[in-house]
C-alpha positions in Angstrom: -9.5 27.1 -6.7 -12.4 29.5 -6.7 -14.8 26.7 -5.9 -12.9 25.7 -2.8 -11.2 28.9 -1.6 -12.3 28.3 2.0 -11.0 24.8 2.0 -7.7 25.9 0.5 -7.4 28.6 3.1 -8.0 26.2 6.0 -5.4 23.7 4.7 -2.8 26.6 4.3 -3.5 27.7 7.9 -3.1 24.1 9.2 0.2 23.8 7.4 1.5 27.1 8.9 0.2 26.2 12.3 1.8 22.8 12.2 5.1 24.4 11.5 4.8 26.9 14.3 3.7 24.3 16.9 6.6 22.0 15.8 9.0 24.8 16.7 7.9 25.1 20.3 10.2 22.4 21.5 13.4 23.6 19.7 12.9 27.1 21.2 12.3 25.6 24.6 15.6 23.6 24.3 17.6 26.5 23.1 16.9 29.2 25.7 17.6 29.1 29.5 14.4 28.6 31.5 14.8 31.9 33.4 14.8 33.9 30.1 11.1 33.0 29.7 11.5 33.2 25.9 10.0 29.8 25.3 6.8 30.6 27.2 6.5 33.9 25.3 7.0 32.1 22.0 4.5 29.4 22.9 2.0 32.1 23.9 2.5 33.8 20.5 2.0 30.5 18.7 -1.1 29.6 20.6 -2.6 33.1 20.0 -2.0 33.3 16.3 -3.0 29.6 15.7 -6.2 29.8 17.7 -7.1 33.2 16.1 -6.6 32.0 12.5 -8.3 28.6 13.0 -11.3 30.0 14.8 -11.7 32.6 12.0 -11.5 29.9 9.4 -14.1 27.6 11.0 -16.6 30.4 11.9 -15.7 31.2 15.6 -15.8 29.1 18.7 -19.1 27.6 17.7 -17.7 26.3 14.4 -20.4 27.7 12.1 -18.4 26.7 9.0 -17.7 23.1 10.1 -20.7 21.6 8.2 -19.3 23.1 4.9 -15.9 21.3 5.3 -15.1 18.1 3.5 -14.3 14.9 5.4 -10.6 15.3 4.6 -10.6 18.8 5.8 -12.4 17.9 9.0 -9.9 15.0 9.6 -6.9 17.3 9.1 -8.5 19.8 11.5 -9.2 17.2 14.2 -5.7 15.7 13.9 -4.1 19.2 14.1 -6.0 20.1 17.3 -5.0 16.9 19.0 -1.4 17.5 17.9 -1.6 21.1 19.3 -3.1 20.1 22.6 -0.7 17.2 23.1 2.3 19.4 22.3 1.2 22.1 24.8 0.4 19.6 27.6 3.8 17.9 27.0 5.7 21.2 27.1 3.7 22.8 29.9 2.1 20.1 32.1 0.4 22.9 34.2 -2.0 23.4 31.3 -3.4 19.9 31.9 -4.9 20.9 35.3 -6.4 24.1 33.8 -9.2 22.4 32.0 -12.5 24.2 32.6 -15.7 22.7 31.1 -16.2 25.9 29.1 -13.8 28.5 27.8 -15.9 31.5 26.9 -14.5 33.5 23.9 -14.6 36.7 25.9 -12.5 35.2 28.7 -9.4 35.1 26.6 -6.4 36.7 28.4 -5.1 39.8 26.5 -1.3 39.6 27.1 0.5 40.4 23.9 0.9 44.1 22.8 3.9 44.0 20.6 6.1 45.8 23.1 8.1 42.7 24.2 7.1 43.3 27.9 7.4 40.4 30.3 4.4 38.2 30.8 3.8 36.5 34.1 4.2 32.8 34.0 0.8 32.1 35.6 -0.9 34.5 33.1 0.9 32.8 30.2 -0.2 29.3 31.4 -3.8 30.6 31.7 -3.7 31.9 28.1 -2.2 28.6 26.8 -4.9 26.7 28.6 -7.6 29.0 27.2 -6.4 28.3 23.6 -6.1 24.6 24.2 -9.6 24.3 25.8 -11.3 26.5 23.3 -9.8 24.6 20.3 -10.6 21.3 22.1 -14.3 22.4 22.3 -14.4 23.1 18.6 -12.5 19.8 18.0 -15.5 17.9 19.6 -17.9 19.7 17.3 -15.7 18.8 14.3 -15.8 15.1 15.3 -19.6 15.3 15.3 -19.5 16.8 11.8 -17.0 14.2 10.7 -19.2 11.4 12.0 -22.2 13.0 10.3 -20.3 13.1 7.0 -19.3 9.5 7.4 -23.0 8.4 7.6 -24.0 10.2 4.4 -20.8 9.9 2.4 -20.9 7.2 -0.3 -17.1 6.8 -0.1 -16.3 3.8 2.0 -12.6 4.8 2.4 -13.0 7.4 5.1 -10.0 7.6 7.4 -10.5 6.5 11.0 -10.5 9.3 13.5 -7.2 9.7 15.3 -6.8 8.5 18.8 -7.6 11.5 21.2 -4.8 13.1 23.1 -6.6 12.6 26.4 -6.6 8.9 27.2 -7.9 7.5 30.5 -7.9 3.9 31.6 -10.9 2.7 33.6 -8.7 2.0 36.6 -7.9 5.7 36.8 -11.5 7.0 36.7 -12.3 9.0 39.8 -15.8 8.9 41.2 -15.4 12.5 42.3 -14.4 13.6 38.7 -17.4 11.9 37.1 -19.8 13.1 39.7 -18.7 16.7 38.9 -19.1 15.9 35.2 -22.7 14.9 35.9 -23.3 18.1 37.8 -22.2 20.3 34.9 -24.2 18.4 32.2 -27.7 19.2 33.4 -28.7 20.3 29.9 -27.6 17.1 28.3 -30.1 14.7 26.8 -31.7 11.9 28.8 -29.6 9.3 27.0 -26.4 11.1 27.8 -27.3 11.4 31.5 -27.9 7.6 31.6 -24.5 7.0 30.1 -22.8 9.3 32.7 -24.7 7.5 35.5 -23.4 4.2 34.1 -19.9 5.6 34.2 -20.3 6.5 37.8 -21.4 3.0 38.7 -18.5 1.5 36.8 -16.1 3.9 38.5 -17.5 3.0 41.9 -17.1 -0.7 41.1 -13.5 -0.1 39.9 -12.6 1.8 43.1 -14.2 -1.0 45.3 -12.1 -3.5 43.3 -9.0 -1.5 43.8 -9.6 -1.2 47.5 -10.1 -5.0 47.7 -6.8 -5.6 45.9 -5.0 -3.3 48.2 -6.4 -5.1 51.2 -5.5 -8.4 49.7 -1.9 -7.3 49.1 -1.7 -6.3 52.8 -2.8 -9.7 54.0 -0.9 -11.7 51.3 2.3 -9.8 50.6 4.1 -12.9 49.4 2.0 -13.0 46.2 4.0 -10.0 44.8 6.9 -11.7 42.9 10.4 -10.5 43.7 12.1 -9.5 40.5 15.9 -9.6 40.0 16.1 -7.9 36.6 15.9 -4.2 35.8 13.7 -4.6 32.6 13.9 -1.0 31.4 17.0 1.1 31.6 16.9 4.4 33.5 18.0 7.1 31.1 19.4 10.5 31.9 17.5 13.7 32.7 18.0 15.1 29.2 15.6 12.6 27.5 12.2 13.9 26.2 9.1 13.9 28.3 7.5 11.6 25.8 10.3 9.0 26.2 10.3 9.3 30.0 6.6 8.7 30.2 6.6 5.9 27.6 9.5 4.0 29.4 7.6 4.4 32.7 4.5 2.7 31.2 6.7 0.0 29.7 8.4 -0.6 33.1 5.0 -0.9 34.9 3.5 -3.3 32.3 6.5 -5.6 32.1 6.8 -5.8 35.9 3.2 -6.8 36.3 3.0 -10.0 38.5 0.7 -11.9 36.1 0.1 -11.9 32.4 2.9 -9.3 31.7 2.7 -9.9 27.9 -1.0 -9.2 27.8 -0.4 -5.9 29.7 2.5 -5.1 27.4 0.4 -5.6 24.2 -2.4 -3.5 25.6 -0.3 -0.4 26.1 -1.7 2.7 24.4 1.8 3.9 23.5 2.0 1.3 20.7 -1.2 2.6 19.0 0.3 6.2 19.2 3.4 5.2 17.2 1.7 5.3 13.8 0.1 8.7 14.3 3.5 10.1 15.4 5.1 8.6 12.3 2.5 10.1 10.0 3.0 13.5 11.5 6.8 13.4 11.2 6.7 12.2 7.7 4.1 14.7 6.7 6.3 17.5 8.2 9.3 16.3 6.1 7.3 16.0 3.0 5.5 19.4 3.1 8.0 21.8 4.6 10.5 23.7 2.5 13.7 22.4 4.2 16.0 24.7 2.3 14.7 27.8 4.1 16.6 27.5 7.4 14.4 24.7 8.7 17.3 22.6 10.0 16.0 22.9 13.5 12.8 21.3 12.3 14.8 18.4 10.9 16.7 18.2 14.2 13.5 17.9 16.2 12.1 15.3 13.8 15.2 13.2 14.1 15.0 13.5 17.9 11.4 12.2 18.0 12.3 9.4 15.5 15.2 8.4 17.7 12.9 8.3 20.8 10.7 5.8 18.9 13.6 3.6 18.1 14.9 3.6 21.7 11.3 2.9 22.9 11.1 -0.2 20.6 14.5 -1.4 21.6 13.7 -1.1 25.2 10.3 -2.8 24.7 12.0 -5.7 22.9 14.8 -6.2 25.4 12.6 -5.5 28.4 9.8 -7.9 27.6 12.3 -10.7 26.6 14.3 -10.2 29.8 11.0 -10.7 31.8 10.2 -13.9 29.9 13.8 -15.2 30.4 13.4 -14.6 34.2 10.0 -16.3 34.2 11.6 -19.4 32.4 14.3 -19.4 35.0 11.7 -19.4 37.8 9.7 -22.2 36.3 12.7 -24.4 35.9 13.8 -23.9 39.5 11.7 -26.0 41.8 13.6 -24.7 44.9 12.9 -21.1 44.1 10.1 -19.9 46.5 8.7 -17.6 43.7 8.5 -20.3 41.0 4.7 -20.6 41.3 4.4 -16.8 40.8 6.2 -16.6 37.5 4.2 -15.3 34.4 5.5 -17.1 31.3 2.7 -15.8 29.1 4.5 -15.7 25.8 7.7 -16.6 23.8 10.4 -14.4 22.3 9.0 -15.2 18.9 5.6 -13.8 19.9 7.3 -10.6 21.1 9.0 -10.3 17.8 5.7 -10.9 15.9 3.9 -8.2 18.0 6.6 -5.6 17.5 7.3 -6.4 13.8 5.0 -3.9 12.2 6.0 -1.0 14.5 9.7 -1.8 14.0 9.2 -1.9 10.2 7.4 1.5 10.1 9.8 3.2 12.5 13.0 2.0 10.7 11.4 2.9 7.3 11.1 6.5 8.6 14.8 6.4 9.3 15.5 5.6 5.7 13.1 8.4 4.6 14.9 10.9 7.0 18.3 10.0 5.4 16.9 10.4 1.9 15.4 13.8 2.9 18.7 15.0 4.3 20.6 14.0 1.2 18.1 15.3 -1.4 16.1 18.2 0.0 18.4 20.3 2.2 20.5 21.5 -0.7 24.3 21.7 -0.8 25.8 21.0 2.6 28.8 23.1 1.6 26.7 26.2 0.9 24.8 25.6 4.1 28.0 25.3 6.1 29.4 28.6 4.7 26.2 30.6 4.6 24.4 29.3 7.8 26.8 27.4 10.0 24.4 27.3 12.9 21.9 25.4 10.7 24.6 22.9 9.7 25.5 22.4 13.3 21.9 21.6 14.1 22.0 18.9 11.4 25.3 17.5 12.7 23.9 17.4 16.2 20.8 15.5 15.0 23.1 12.9 13.2 25.4 12.6 16.2 22.5 11.8 18.6 21.9 8.6 16.7 25.6 7.7 17.2 25.4 8.4 20.9 22.4 6.0 21.1 24.2 3.4 19.1 27.2 3.4 21.5 24.8 3.3 24.5 23.1 0.1 23.1 26.3 -1.4 21.7 26.4 -4.2 24.4 22.9 -5.1 23.6 23.5 -5.3 19.9 26.6 -7.4 20.3 24.5 -10.0 22.2 21.7 -10.1 19.7 21.6 -12.4 16.7 22.0 -11.1 13.1 19.0 -9.1 11.9 17.9 -7.8 15.3 17.1 -4.2 16.1 19.8 -1.7 15.6 19.6 2.1 16.0 19.7 3.9 12.7 23.0 5.4 11.6 22.9 8.1 8.9 26.3 9.5 9.7 28.2 7.8 6.9 25.8 8.8 4.2 25.7 12.5 5.3 29.5 12.6 5.5 29.8 11.2 2.0 27.4 13.8 0.7 29.3 16.5 2.4 32.5 15.4 0.6 30.7 15.5 -2.7 29.2 18.9 -2.1 32.5 20.5 -1.0 34.3 19.0 -4.1 31.6 20.6 -6.3 31.8 23.9 -4.4 35.5 24.3 -5.0 35.2 23.6 -8.7 32.1 25.8 -9.2 33.8 28.8 -7.6 36.5 28.9 -10.3 34.2 28.1 -13.1 31.9 31.0 -12.2 34.9 33.4 -11.8 36.3 32.4 -15.2 33.0 32.9 -17.0 32.5 36.3 -15.3 36.1 37.4 -16.1 35.8 36.3 -19.7 32.6 38.3 -20.2 33.9 41.5 -18.6 37.6 41.4 -19.6 39.4 44.2 -21.5 40.6 42.7 -24.8 44.0 44.2 -24.3 44.4 42.7 -20.9 42.3 39.5 -20.9 45.1 37.4 -19.5 45.7 39.8 -16.6 42.0 39.9 -15.8 41.8 36.1 -15.7 44.8 35.9 -13.3 43.3 38.6 -11.0 40.0 36.8 -10.9 41.8 33.5 -10.1 43.7 35.2 -7.2 40.4 36.7 -5.8 38.6 33.3 -6.0 41.5 31.4 -4.5 41.8 34.0 -1.6 38.1 33.5 -0.8 38.4 29.7 -0.8 41.5 29.6 1.4 39.8 31.9 3.8 36.9 29.4 4.2 39.2 26.6 5.5 38.9 27.7 9.2 35.1 28.2 9.3 34.7 24.6 8.0 37.1 23.3 10.6 35.1 24.9 13.4 31.8 23.7 12.1 32.4 19.9 11.8 33.4 17.4 14.4 37.1 16.3 14.0 36.3 12.7 13.4 34.1 13.6 10.3 37.4 14.9 8.6 35.4 17.2 6.4 37.9 20.0 6.9 40.7 17.7 5.6 38.6 16.9 2.5 37.7 20.6 1.9 41.3 21.7 2.3 42.4 19.0 -0.2 39.8 20.3 -2.7 41.0 23.9 -2.3 44.7 23.0 -2.6 43.9 20.9 -5.8 41.8 23.5 -7.6 44.0 26.4 -6.6 47.3 24.9 -7.5 45.9 23.5 -10.8 44.4 26.8 -11.8 47.5 28.9 -10.9 49.9 26.5 -12.7 47.8 26.7 -15.8 47.7 30.5 -15.7 51.5 31.0 -15.2 52.6 28.4 -17.7 53.2 25.3 -15.7 55.5 24.6 -12.7 58.4 26.4 -14.6 56.4 29.6 -14.8 56.8 30.3 -18.5 54.2 33.1 -18.5 55.7 34.9 -15.5 57.9 37.3 -17.6 54.7 38.6 -19.2 53.1 39.7 -15.9 53.1 43.2 -14.7 54.8 44.2 -11.4 51.4 44.5 -9.8 50.3 41.1 -10.8 53.6 39.5 -9.8 53.3 41.1 -6.4 49.7 39.9 -6.0 50.7 36.4 -7.0 53.7 36.3 -4.5 51.5 37.6 -1.7 48.8 35.1 -2.4 51.2 32.1 -2.4 52.6 33.2 0.9 49.1 33.5 2.3 48.2 30.1 1.0 51.3 28.4 2.5 51.0 30.1 5.9 47.3 29.2 6.1 47.9 25.5 5.4 51.0 25.2 7.6 49.0 26.9 10.5 46.0 24.5 10.0 48.1 21.4 9.4 51.6 21.7 11.0 52.6 18.2 9.9 53.0 19.4 6.3 56.0 21.5 7.3 58.1 18.4 7.6 57.0 17.2 4.1 59.3 19.5 2.2 61.4 17.7 -0.4 64.2 19.4 -2.3 62.7 18.7 -5.8 59.1 18.3 -6.7 57.6 17.4 -10.1 54.1 17.8 -11.6 54.1 14.0 -12.2 54.4 13.3 -8.4 51.1 14.9 -7.6 48.8 12.5 -5.6 45.5 11.8 -7.5 43.0 11.6 -4.7 39.8 13.2 -5.7 37.3 11.4 -8.0 34.1 13.2 -7.3 32.5 10.2 -5.6 32.8 11.5 -2.0 34.8 8.4 -0.9 36.9 8.5 2.2 40.6 9.4 1.9 43.3 8.3 4.2 44.4 11.4 6.3 48.1 10.6 5.6 47.4 10.7 1.9 45.6 14.0 2.3 48.7 15.5 4.1 50.8 14.3 1.1 48.4 16.1 -1.3 48.4 19.3 0.7 52.2 19.2 1.0 52.6 18.7 -2.7 50.4 21.8 -3.5 52.2 23.9 -1.0 55.7 22.9 -2.2 54.8 23.2 -5.9 53.4 26.7 -5.4 56.4 27.8 -3.3 58.7 26.8 -6.1 56.8 29.0 -8.4 56.8 31.8 -5.8 60.6 31.5 -5.6 
């Protein structure tokens, strides 16, 4: 749109930058730490994103910000907070490197296109530079956004997202705020008064904290002794977000007094909706057919983290309340007077209900996205097996979590929280896609052969085309077996599809199981047919040795098992073996 070219450019840059930043974690998870590829990739991403965004908004001073709409300002503010949060999560060292100013000419010049190694410390400095520079522009963008909101007649302006940097008053350091005052000499009088007030509040908080520490030393028995581990300790492979969030949960639920109040006040709950919006936006806007399965994988991982967080919050808070009820009902317990029965299980359910609803709805959206926007799972498996494996791994992570929480789910009443499972739906779609793939291969070949056949040898051309297509299909049995987990049984279904379509097509070409058309074939075609049948039988017997035993003396066309209906339903493995054995034995009779 010529009237809004600058705005369109900015939105396009934000979309591209979101995609790049979202790929930092997958790269970090893929490469060994000592390779240093993840830090190099992050440096490339931070460089190109900061360059492009600074260019779009008129440099580090944001000269073009006043020209942006409220929607564009909101998108920019949200993206910068996403960028800074991602970098600080991936590389915590950048949190400490937070100068008050990041001059544009102080940017480290580290990338020259020659692939040379960059020192870790230099890379962290550069990442911190990009983060701090963009955060400075982010503050100016918020001012512009607020100015727009005062003059805009539209009352439906979105609320500004929660900043990445959150500090509780109890963590305010007098030294930090004193330094802040020292570097803000050019601020207005009103701002200086506000900073002075912060210093006074911080001093009061520190005095209060010291008093509490002294009180704990003189009255140690006021700290309740807890017998329950409210939040489970997970393994080292969990994400930094989940580790941090579970730590906050554990601290809040273990508070001696008013645990439920501390629980409801946790910032992590207010963060959930912004995370959900980001994940859903990613799935809606990205072209997932273009090798973006790693993006889907990382989205599923973040979604699963949110589910685990809410399950832990639910069970942990209720375990604390159950223990408190036990203390209150036990007059002989020395800690009975120190229990904190501040809520009921129903109040916990009510507080968590909206978060649970939103997170589980995203699970349904992820399942729909996998089934409708990835394309054919069969084509993806055969053309890009590593991408299919990434999707399988994402699906299986949900199953691992389900097993981990099985005991909890068995103890809960009907309708309680359950980790999302999308495995059954994905497997069913795989079966459908592989059935369609086997049929489409022969349909395409027949059409091509008919269009290009010599009129004097149309039959021979058709049979040759059938042999070539069948050879290609049989050769794809092993790659599919290697790609999918054994318990998915996709390889069995794919092998059944191949045996059905190949045997049907060959029997039709040679005149049925009695081979009425065989005398009309040339020596070359007969040799090709014999060779192919031997290749077919050897491949299937090697892949599924049990079909060797299923070798009856006589076999009829009427005895063929009718197992495929195009609906992707599960087939009993024993029936599949019968179907494979029928095709092998029938073709071997023709071969003989």
